[in-house]
C-alpha positions in Angstrom: 32.2 -2.4 141.2 31.6 -0.9 144.5 29.0 1.1 142.7 26.5 -1.9 143.0 27.2 -3.3 146.5 24.5 -3.7 148.8 24.0 -0.6 151.2 25.2 -2.7 154.5 28.8 -3.2 153.0 29.7 0.2 153.2 32.4 -0.9 155.2 34.2 -2.7 152.1 33.7 0.1 150.3 36.3 2.4 152.6 39.1 -0.4 153.2 38.9 -0.5 148.7 39.3 3.4 149.5 42.3 3.1 152.0 44.0 0.4 149.8 43.5 2.5 146.4 45.3 5.1 148.9 48.0 3.0 149.9 48.9 2.0 146.3 49.5 5.2 145.1 51.8 5.9 148.0 53.6 3.2 147.0 54.0 4.6 143.5 55.0 7.6 144.9 58.9 7.6 144.4 61.0 8.6 147.4 62.5 11.8 148.0 66.2 11.7 147.5 68.9 13.9 148.9 70.6 16.4 146.6 74.2 15.1 145.9 75.8 18.8 145.5 75.0 21.3 148.2 73.5 24.6 146.1 73.6 28.4 147.1 71.1 30.1 145.1 70.1 33.5 144.9 67.8 35.6 142.4 66.9 39.2 141.2 64.3 40.4 138.6 65.2 40.7 134.9 66.3 44.7 134.4 64.1 46.3 131.4 66.7 45.7 128.9 67.8 42.8 130.0 68.2 39.7 127.1 67.7 36.0 127.7 70.6 34.9 126.1 72.9 37.8 128.1 73.5 36.8 132.5 73.4 39.9 133.9 76.7 41.7 134.7 78.5 42.1 138.2 76.7 45.5 138.8 73.2 44.0 137.9 74.3 40.9 140.5 74.2 43.3 143.3 70.8 43.3 143.3 70.4 39.5 144.0 68.2 37.9 146.8 69.8 34.9 148.7 67.5 31.7 148.7 67.9 28.3 150.5 68.3 25.8 148.2 67.3 23.1 150.5 63.8 24.5 150.6 61.3 25.5 147.8 61.8 29.1 146.9 58.6 31.5 145.4 59.8 33.5 142.2 57.4 36.1 141.0 57.7 35.8 137.1 58.3 40.0 136.6 56.9 41.9 133.8 60.8 41.9 132.2 61.5 38.1 133.5 63.6 36.4 136.3 67.4 35.4 136.7 68.5 32.7 139.2 72.0 32.4 140.2 73.3 28.5 141.2 76.8 28.0 142.7 78.4 25.3 144.2 78.1 26.2 148.1 81.6 24.6 148.9 84.7 24.8 146.6 84.3 24.0 142.8 81.6 22.1 140.6 82.5 18.4 140.7 83.3 16.4 137.4 81.0 14.2 135.3 77.6 14.1 133.9 75.1 15.4 136.1 71.0 16.9 135.7 70.2 20.5 137.1 66.6 19.3 137.9 64.0 22.3 138.6 60.8 20.5 140.9 57.8 22.7 140.5 59.1 25.0 138.1 55.6 26.4 137.0 54.8 27.5 133.2 56.7 29.2 130.7 60.2 29.3 129.1 63.4 28.8 131.0 66.9 29.1 129.5 70.0 27.9 131.0 73.4 29.5 130.9 76.7 27.4 131.7 80.2 28.7 131.4 81.6 26.7 128.2 78.1 24.9 127.3 75.9 25.5 124.5 72.6 27.6 126.4 69.5 25.4 126.2 66.3 25.8 127.0 63.1 24.3 128.4 59.6 24.5 129.2 56.7 22.2 131.0 54.6 23.2 127.5 57.0 22.2 125.2 56.0 20.0 123.2 59.4 19.0 121.6 59.8 14.9 121.8 63.8 15.1 121.9 63.4 17.2 125.4 63.8 15.7 129.1 60.3 15.5 130.4 59.1 14.4 133.5 55.6 15.6 134.8 56.2 19.0 137.4 60.5 19.0 136.8 62.0 20.5 134.1 65.7 18.6 133.7 69.0 20.0 132.2 72.0 17.9 131.0 75.3 19.6 132.6 78.7 17.9 131.5 81.9 19.2 133.2 81.1 21.8 134.7 84.3 24.7 134.8 85.4 25.7 138.0 83.1 27.8 140.6 81.4 29.5 137.5 77.8 30.4 138.2 74.8 28.6 136.6 72.4 31.3 135.2 68.6 30.1 134.8 66.5 32.8 133.0 62.8 32.6 133.6 60.9 34.3 130.8 57.9 36.6 131.5 54.7 34.7 131.9 50.7 35.2 132.8 51.6 32.5 135.2 51.6 33.6 139.0 55.0 32.0 139.7 55.5 28.8 141.4 57.4 28.1 144.6 60.3 25.7 143.2 63.2 23.6 144.2 66.6 23.5 142.6 68.9 20.4 142.7 71.5 19.0 141.1 71.9 15.0 140.6 73.7 12.2 138.8 71.5 10.8 135.6 71.3 7.5 137.2 69.6 9.0 140.7 67.4 11.5 138.2 66.2 9.2 135.9 65.0 6.4 138.7 63.0 9.5 140.1 61.5 10.6 137.6 60.3 7.4 136.2 59.1 6.6 139.7 57.4 10.2 139.5 55.7 9.2 136.3 54.3 6.4 137.1 52.7 8.1 140.5 51.3 10.9 138.4 49.7 8.3 135.5 48.4 6.5 138.3 46.4 9.2 140.2 45.8 11.0 137.0 43.8 7.7 135.8 42.0 7.6 139.0 40.5 10.9 138.5 39.7 10.6 135.0 38.1 6.9 135.6 35.9 8.4 138.5 34.8 11.4 136.8 33.7 9.2 133.7 31.8 7.0 136.2 30.2 10.0 137.5 29.1 11.5 134.6 27.6 8.2 133.2 25.9 7.6 136.6 24.5 11.1 136.3 23.2 11.0 133.4 21.9 7.3 133.8 20.3 8.4 137.1 19.9 12.0 136.4 21.2 13.6 139.3 23.1 16.5 139.2 25.2 15.6 142.1 27.0 13.2 140.0 27.2 15.7 136.7 28.7 17.9 139.6 30.8 15.3 140.9 32.5 14.8 137.0 32.6 18.2 136.0 35.0 19.3 139.7 37.1 15.7 139.5 37.7 16.2 135.6 38.5 19.8 135.8 40.9 19.1 138.6 42.6 16.7 136.4 43.3 18.9 133.9 44.3 21.7 136.4 46.9 19.2 137.4 47.7 17.7 134.2 48.8 21.5 132.8 50.2 22.7 135.9 52.9 19.9 136.0 53.0 19.6 131.9 51.7 16.2 131.7 49.4 17.8 129.4 52.1 18.0 126.9 54.4 15.3 128.0 53.2 12.4 127.2 49.6 13.3 126.4 50.6 16.3 123.4 47.8 18.5 124.3 48.7 20.6 121.9 45.5 22.8 121.9 46.2 23.5 125.8 49.9 24.2 125.2 48.6 27.7 123.2 47.6 29.2 126.3 48.8 26.5 129.3 48.0 29.7 131.9 45.0 30.6 130.6 43.6 26.7 130.8 45.3 26.2 134.1 43.1 29.5 135.5 39.7 28.2 133.9 40.3 24.6 134.8 40.8 25.8 138.8 37.8 28.2 138.8 35.5 25.5 137.3 37.1 22.8 139.5 36.3 25.3 142.9 32.9 26.4 141.6 31.9 23.1 140.7 33.2 21.2 143.9 31.4 23.7 145.9 27.9 23.3 144.3 28.7 19.5 144.7 29.4 19.7 148.1 26.0 21.7 149.1 24.1 19.3 147.1 25.9 16.2 148.3 25.6 17.2 151.8 22.2 18.8 151.7 23.8 21.7 153.1 20.7 23.8 152.3 18.6 21.8 154.5 20.7 21.4 157.8 22.0 25.2 157.1 19.4 27.3 155.5 21.8 30.4 155.9 24.7 28.9 154.1 23.0 29.4 150.7 24.1 33.1 150.0 27.5 32.1 151.6 27.8 28.8 148.6 26.7 31.6 145.9 29.2 34.1 146.5 32.0 31.1 147.1 31.4 29.7 143.4 30.6 32.9 141.9 34.0 34.2 143.0 35.4 30.9 140.8 33.2 31.6 138.1 34.3 35.1 138.3 38.0 34.2 138.1 37.0 31.6 135.0 35.3 34.8 133.3 38.6 37.2 133.9 40.7 34.3 132.3 38.5 34.1 129.5 39.0 38.1 128.8 40.1 39.2 125.3 42.2 42.1 127.2 45.7 41.5 129.6 44.2 43.5 132.5 41.2 41.3 133.5 43.3 38.6 132.9 45.7 39.4 134.9 43.1 40.3 137.8 42.1 36.5 137.5 45.3 34.9 138.2 45.7 37.6 141.1 42.9 36.2 142.7 42.9 32.6 142.4 45.2 31.9 145.4 43.2 34.5 147.9 39.5 33.0 146.7 41.2 29.3 147.1 42.6 30.3 150.7 39.4 32.1 151.7 37.2 28.9 150.1 38.4 26.0 151.2 38.0 26.7 154.8 34.8 28.2 154.6 33.7 24.9 153.0 35.5 22.9 155.5 33.1 24.7 158.3 30.2 24.4 156.7 30.2 20.8 156.2 31.6 19.9 160.2 28.4 22.4 161.3 25.8 20.3 158.7 28.0 17.1 159.6 27.1 18.1 163.3 23.4 18.2 163.1 23.0 14.9 161.2 24.3 15.1 157.4 25.6 11.7 156.9 26.9 12.7 153.5 28.9 16.1 155.2 30.8 13.3 156.9 31.6 11.6 153.6 33.1 14.8 152.1 34.8 15.9 155.2 36.7 12.3 155.3 37.3 12.8 151.3 37.8 16.3 150.8 39.3 17.6 154.0 42.6 16.3 153.2 42.8 17.7 149.7 41.4 21.3 151.0 44.1 21.4 153.7 46.9 20.7 151.0 45.6 23.2 148.2 45.3 25.8 150.9 49.0 25.4 152.0 50.0 24.9 148.4 48.4 28.1 147.6 50.0 29.8 150.9 53.6 28.6 149.3 53.0 31.7 147.1 53.0 34.1 149.8 56.5 32.3 151.0 55.3 30.6 153.5 55.9 26.7 154.5 58.9 26.5 151.8 60.0 23.6 153.4 57.3 21.6 152.6 58.4 20.2 149.3 56.2 17.1 149.0 52.9 19.2 149.3 52.4 18.5 144.7 52.7 14.7 145.6 50.7 14.5 148.4 48.0 17.1 146.9 47.6 14.5 143.8 47.5 12.0 145.8 44.8 13.5 147.8 42.8 14.0 145.1 42.9 10.4 143.6 41.8 9.7 147.6 39.0 11.9 147.5 37.9 11.2 144.1 37.4 7.5 145.5 35.8 8.5 148.6 33.2 10.9 146.8 31.9 8.5 144.4 31.5 5.7 147.3 29.6 8.3 148.9 27.4 8.7 146.1 27.1 5.1 145.7 25.8 5.0 148.9 23.6 7.9 148.6 22.3 6.5 145.6 21.3 3.3 147.0 20.0 4.8 149.9 17.7 6.8 147.7 16.3 3.9 146.2 15.9 2.3 149.3 13.8 5.2 150.6 12.1 5.2 147.5 11.0 1.2 147.6 10.1 1.6 151.1 7.8 4.7 150.0 6.3 2.7 147.6 5.8 -0.7 150.0 3.9 1.9 152.7 2.0 3.4 149.5 0.3 0.2 148.6 0.4 -1.6 152.1 -2.9 -1.6 154.4 -1.1 -0.1 157.8 -3.4 -1.4 160.1 -3.4 -5.3 158.6 -0.3 -5.2 156.5 -1.7 -6.2 153.4 -2.3 -4.7 150.1 -4.6 -2.0 149.9 -7.4 -1.1 147.7 -5.7 0.8 144.9 -2.9 -1.5 145.3 -5.2 -5.0 144.5 -7.2 -2.6 141.6 -4.1 -2.1 139.7 -2.8 -6.4 140.0 -6.2 -7.3 139.4 -6.1 -4.6 136.2 -2.6 -5.8 135.1 -3.7 -9.6 135.3 -7.0 -8.9 133.2 -5.1 -7.5 130.3 -1.9 -10.3 130.8 -5.1 -12.9 130.3 -2.2 -15.8 131.0 -5.3 -18.3 132.2 -8.2 -18.5 134.6 -8.6 -16.0 137.3 -10.4 -15.8 140.4 -11.6 -13.3 142.8 -13.1 -13.8 146.1 -14.8 -11.4 148.4 -14.3 -11.7 151.8 -16.7 -10.1 154.3 -16.4 -10.4 158.5 -19.9 -10.6 159.8 -21.6 -9.0 162.3 -18.7 -6.3 162.5 -20.4 -3.7 163.3 -21.5 -5.6 166.7 -18.7 -6.5 167.6 -17.4 -2.9 167.4 -20.4 -1.8 169.1 -19.8 -4.1 172.0 -16.3 -4.3 172.4 -15.0 -1.5 171.4 -12.8 -0.4 167.9 -9.8 -1.7 169.2 -11.3 -5.3 169.6 -12.5 -4.9 165.9 -9.0 -4.0 164.9 -7.7 -7.1 166.8 -10.6 -9.5 165.0 -9.2 -8.0 161.4 -5.5 -8.6 162.3 -6.5 -12.4 163.2 -9.0 -13.0 159.9 -5.3 -11.7 158.0 -3.0 -13.9 160.3 -5.9 -17.3 159.4 -6.2 -16.6 155.9 -2.7 -15.9 154.9 -1.7 -19.8 156.5 -4.7 -21.0 153.8 -3.3 -19.4 150.5 -0.3 -19.7 148.3 2.2 -17.8 147.8 0.9 -16.4 144.2 -2.4 -15.4 145.2 -2.8 -12.0 146.9 -4.6 -11.0 149.8 -5.5 -7.3 150.3 -7.9 -5.1 152.2 -10.9 -3.5 149.9 -12.3 -1.6 152.6 -13.7 -1.5 156.0 -13.6 -5.1 157.0 -14.0 -6.5 153.6 -11.2 -8.5 151.5 -10.5 -9.6 148.5 -7.9 -12.4 147.6 -6.8 -12.5 143.9 -6.5 -16.2 142.4 -4.5 -16.5 139.4 -4.3 -19.8 137.3 -7.3 -20.8 139.7 -10.8 -21.3 137.8 -13.9 -20.8 139.5 -14.4 -24.6 141.0 -11.0 -24.4 142.3 -11.6 -20.8 143.6 -14.4 -22.5 145.4 -12.2 -24.8 147.1 -10.1 -22.6 148.8 -13.0 -20.1 150.0 -14.2 -23.4 151.7 -10.8 -23.9 153.6 -10.9 -20.2 154.7 -14.4 -20.6 156.1 -13.2 -23.7 157.8 -10.5 -22.2 159.1 -12.0 -19.0 160.5 -14.4 -21.5 162.3 -11.7 -23.6 163.7 -9.9 -20.8 165.1 -13.1 -19.4 166.9 -12.4 -15.8 166.7 -13.7 -14.3 169.6 -12.7 -11.3 170.9 -14.5 -11.3 174.5 -16.0 -14.5 176.0 -20.0 -12.8 176.0 -19.1 -12.4 172.1 -19.7 -16.1 169.6 -16.6 -16.7 167.5 -16.4 -14.5 164.1 -17.3 -15.9 160.6 -16.8 -14.5 157.1 -19.1 -14.3 153.9 -17.3 -15.1 150.8 -18.2 -14.1 147.3 -16.4 -15.8 144.4 -16.4 -15.2 140.5 -13.8 -16.1 137.6 -12.9 -13.5 135.2 -14.4 -14.0 131.5 -12.6 -13.1 128.5 -12.1 -9.3 127.8 -14.2 -8.7 130.8 -13.5 -5.0 132.4 -12.4 -4.8 135.8 -15.6 -3.2 137.4 -17.8 -6.3 135.8 -15.6 -8.9 137.5 -15.8 -6.6 141.1 -19.5 -6.5 140.9 -20.1 -9.9 140.1 -18.3 -10.8 142.9 -19.3 -8.4 145.6 -23.1 -9.2 144.2 -22.4 -13.5 145.4 -20.6 -12.0 148.4 -24.0 -9.9 149.4 -25.9 -13.0 148.5 -24.1 -15.0 150.7 -24.8 -12.5 153.3 -28.1 -12.7 152.6 -28.8 -16.4 153.2 -27.6 -16.6 156.3 -23.6 -15.8 156.7 -20.9 -18.0 157.2 -21.0 -19.7 153.8 -19.2 -19.3 149.9 -21.8 -17.9 147.1 -20.5 -18.7 143.4 -21.5 -15.7 140.8 -24.2 -17.4 138.6 -22.1 -16.9 135.4 -21.2 -19.7 134.1 -17.6 -20.5 133.9 -15.0 -19.5 130.9 -16.7 -20.4 127.6 -14.9 -21.9 124.8 -14.0 -20.0 122.2 -16.3 -20.6 118.6 -14.8 -21.5 115.8 
């Protein structure tokens, strides 16, 4: 899985994302031309109208004509909405046909056709025997009579209304299109759910709120899409959601909006790159939270207000966050670029979809399909960005730990790291362990005559020389000033003395002289072997005393601690 891929392979992540997007696009059913051209008109239902009785000749004078080649936004009035469909030319064709309503939104729709029994459908209908396709209602028609109109009654619903499309298709064309659309929706929603579960898992595993916000955002958007297209009811059969799908959709949309904004701020580090954006982010997220609270209110008025606010808030928040991300990216936020890559297509398409509620962009009938594909694409890009962010954070953490343990001048372990490693070895007691204290002779004189820069060069040269004589398992570190310590795991005192003699000889042979008027540098070494159960301070004290004995006896030599080697256990 790409989550575990190294940071250097991020280009493969994007390749995988693009391949996944291509797969989704391949699954999307192609648009099919309508076999029968329709003439459409709609009107708000009068106060005392009935869903079982189409409008009379007097009432039809209020009909408003609309173009059936594009989308039409039909507001759901307090008493419902009537739609009349007629053949654009001549009479209805003979045979079996399917009247398909794309993007009908939530709510019950009744069909009245002369000579046929009334039919009733709704996206949220859980009836297994009804014809169901995600985002569509389909009414079966047979042997339509002459030019008698088809009447559709959209019952009152708290849903704001949708920009829908009407088409008459043959059963074969409808079935082919419906199967392709079902496969596409299933694939896209599966991507969203899987990505949200991955985000939830890694959020809990890494204790990173960015992953959790991502998971909430993607899962809420998946729920919103599933409800608005009817997928939550068929094939998922979520009866609990069917009780009030409009409220669930508004709550899911509000949660998705708030979580996406807060996730963007955290993921792209907006507050660091744009400190002034904090208040704007809070206001935008607060508007979506207000929609959620209003939608959950037990009174009709605030719930209606929550529904009315939804599209204006989306139109306001989407471009605002995009501008913030562009500004943050221009100021060096790498992950604002990730967010822009994944989120921009969905935001643009979502805003365009919201504009259709204001009778704009009505010829863009592909927006719903494109929005779902963009959501799946975004989920993949953002999880890839989170993976890249996590790997970068881990790399930075390792580098910080490394810098905290390494002496800046010599590149060896520093005193703290040395003592930590030695304490771990003493507690492990996995065999013999010896310690060497190495001190550069006459270091003060070197600094006084040649300067501190020469002294630093001598320390670096000494480390380079000693490393050539040590094993891979041996640890070398700077204990302080010109004093170094060597940890020799698995080495007895006699073996450690052999190592120390090699170090002395290597320093002599290299003749570490900084200037011609100064003698070659030498070292004094003290050696000690850890005793069973011995404490860290006592072992260090013995090795330090041995080193000072070597200096007192003339320098350029090795002295062993006078304590005996490991004593055999008494029976």
